[in-house]
N, C-alpha and C positions, 0 to 999 in steps of 0.2 A: 316284098310279098311275091310269092312264086305260085303260078298256076301249074299244078302237077299233071292234070289230065283234063280232057274235055268231054268225058262221057257222062251224061246226066244220070244221077242215081234215081231209080224209080221209087215212087212211094208204093211199096208192096206190103206194108204192115197190116193194114185192115181197110175195109171198104169205107168205114166212117171217115177216116182221115182223107181218103181219096175224094170222098164226096165234099168235104169241107173245102178242099183245095180246088175242086172243080167249080164250085159256086162263088169263089173269091179269087183274088189275085195275090194271095200271100206267097211269100218266099220263105222257105224253112232252111236255115243254116245250122248244121251241127258243128259245135265248137268243142274241140278236145285238145289234148296234149299230154305230156308226161307230168308227173308230180314236180312241183316247183318250177314249172316251165313258164309260168306267167299267164295262165288262161284268164284269171280274174282281171288282170291288167288289160288285156286285149278286149275282153267282154265289156269292161267298163267303158273303154273307148268307143266300141261299137254302139253301146247304149247311149252315150253322149251324142252320137251322130244320128240316133233315131231308132235303133233296133230295139224291139221288145224282147225281154229276157224270160226264158223258162229254164230254171236251174234244176237239173235232175237230182242233185244232192238234196235239195229241199223236197222234191217229190218223194225221194227215197225215205226221208224222215217222216213225211206225212203218212205214207201208206202203212207204216209200222207203229202208228200211234196206238195207245192202250185200247184194246178191245176190237180193233179192226181185224178183218179177216187174215191179213198177213201176219199180224201179231199173234193171233191164235194158233196159226199153223207153225210159226217159229217156236212158240212155247211148247206145243205138242211134240215137236221133233227134237228140240235142243234141251228142253227141260227149263225149270224155273230159275236155274242158276244163271241164266242170261238176263235176268231182270234185276232192277234196283229194288230196294225195299218198298218203294211205292208202286211197283209192278210196271213201271216204265222200262222199255227195253234198254239194256246196257250195251250200247253199240260197240264199245271197246272190247268187252268180254266176247261178244259175238264175233267180232273181227279176229280176235285171237283164236277163237275156236275153229274158224274156217280158213285161216291164213295159209296153212300148208296141207290142207285136207281137201282134195278136189271133189270128193263125193259130197262132203258137207257144204262146200261152196256152191255146188250145182243145185243142191236141194234148197239152199237159201235163196238162190236166184230164181228157182221155180216158184217160190212163195211171193217174191217181191217184184220181179221184172214185169209180169203181166199187169199187175196193178199200177206200176209206174207208167207203163205205156198207156193204160186206160186214162190215168189222170192227165197225161201229156195231151191226149186227144181232146179231152174236155177243155183244157186251157187254150189249146189252139182254136177250138170252136168259139170260146168266149172272146178271144182276141180278134178273130176274123169277123165276128158279128159287130164289133165296135169299129174296126178298121180293116176293111177287106183288101186294102193295099199294104198291109204291114209287112215289114221284114222282121222275122222272128228268129232270134238266135237261141237254139237249145244247147245249153252247156251240159255236155254229156262226158264225164271223165273216162268211161269205159265204152265209148262209142263203137270202136272196132272190136274190142275184146269180146263183147257180148252181141255183136252183129246187129247194131241198131241203125245201120245206114239207111234202111228202108223207111225210117221215120222222117227223113229230111230230103230236100232237093240237092243240096250241096254240102260238102264237108270242109272244115278248116282245122288244120293242126297248128298249134302254137309250139314252136320248136326252139330248143336250146341244146347245145351239145351235152352228151352224157356227163362229161367232167364238170361242166357248169351246173348241171342238175344236182350232182353230188354236193358241190360247194354250197349252193343255195339251200339245199335240204339240211345240211349240217348246221348252217347259220340260222335258218328259220326255226328249226325244231330242237336245236341244241343236242343233237345226237352224235354218235361216233361215226367215223368213216365206215366201219363194218356194218353198222345198222343201216346207214344210208344205201350202201351197195346192196344189202339184202332186200331192202324195199324196192329198189329199181329192178333187181333181178326177178322180182315177182310180177313185174309188169311187162307188157309188150314194149320192146325197145322203141325209143322215140323216133329213130331213123326209119323203122319199119312202119310206124304209124304215118309218118310223113309220106311214105311211098303209096299209101292207100288214099291220100286225101286229094280233094279237088284243088285246095289252096293251102299254102304254107306261109306263115308269118314267122320270121326269124327274130327272136326276142333276146339275143345275147348281148346286144349293144345298148345304145342309149334309148331313153324313152322317146326322144324325138325321131330316132330311126324306126322305132316300132310304130309310132303314130303315123309316120309317112306311109308305111305299108298298109296300115289299117285304113287310111284315107283312100288309098288306091283301091283297096278291096271294096270299100263302101261305094265307090263310083261304079264298079263292076256290078255289084249286087243291085244297086239302084236302077241301073240300066236293064238288067235281067228282069227285075220286077216290073219296070215300065213296059217292057216288050211282052210281058207275060210268058217269058222263056224259061220258066222254072221246070 
């Protein structure tokens, strides 16, 4: 586990989140990485050690459920071709529609990201009310890409080299080398993400090696939380 920098990230997303943190002693950790880097593995280890989980992928699915405001805006903009027969959003069709179209992707994000942030704040409030000393890990795949650092106190990148990302992606999804490279090329490079993070866990070796880094990180986070140094 490597500490990349020591400058605290301010909570500047909204006053409600700031107020929740001011009246509690919670610590918010943003967890991210590249595709197939092992974010889930590291998040599960942190959960075992006591971190409460808020998964932005789950929030992203919830805010576009049938009939919700983001669902309505998406259908108005993209048309009903992005729906299943039962009118539930077809996320694969929608992803293909925005994959290489910056304008469409930005419009989609304008529909979903504010709602996701609102749901995140609600969940943080619920957790803080139950446990004002909680360490909360927010799993945010696009943490740096969509500039959500202001939602957390510290950031963690789960890192593996690009060549290993490609290998794991091919094995995991059964896709070709070309498809794997195209997917990675559409993302912020893993090394660049690591350069923005407070902490980096290197996940290319054994599970034991990863767990050791996670345990070291947990000790640091627990001390920050005890000191109220978020």
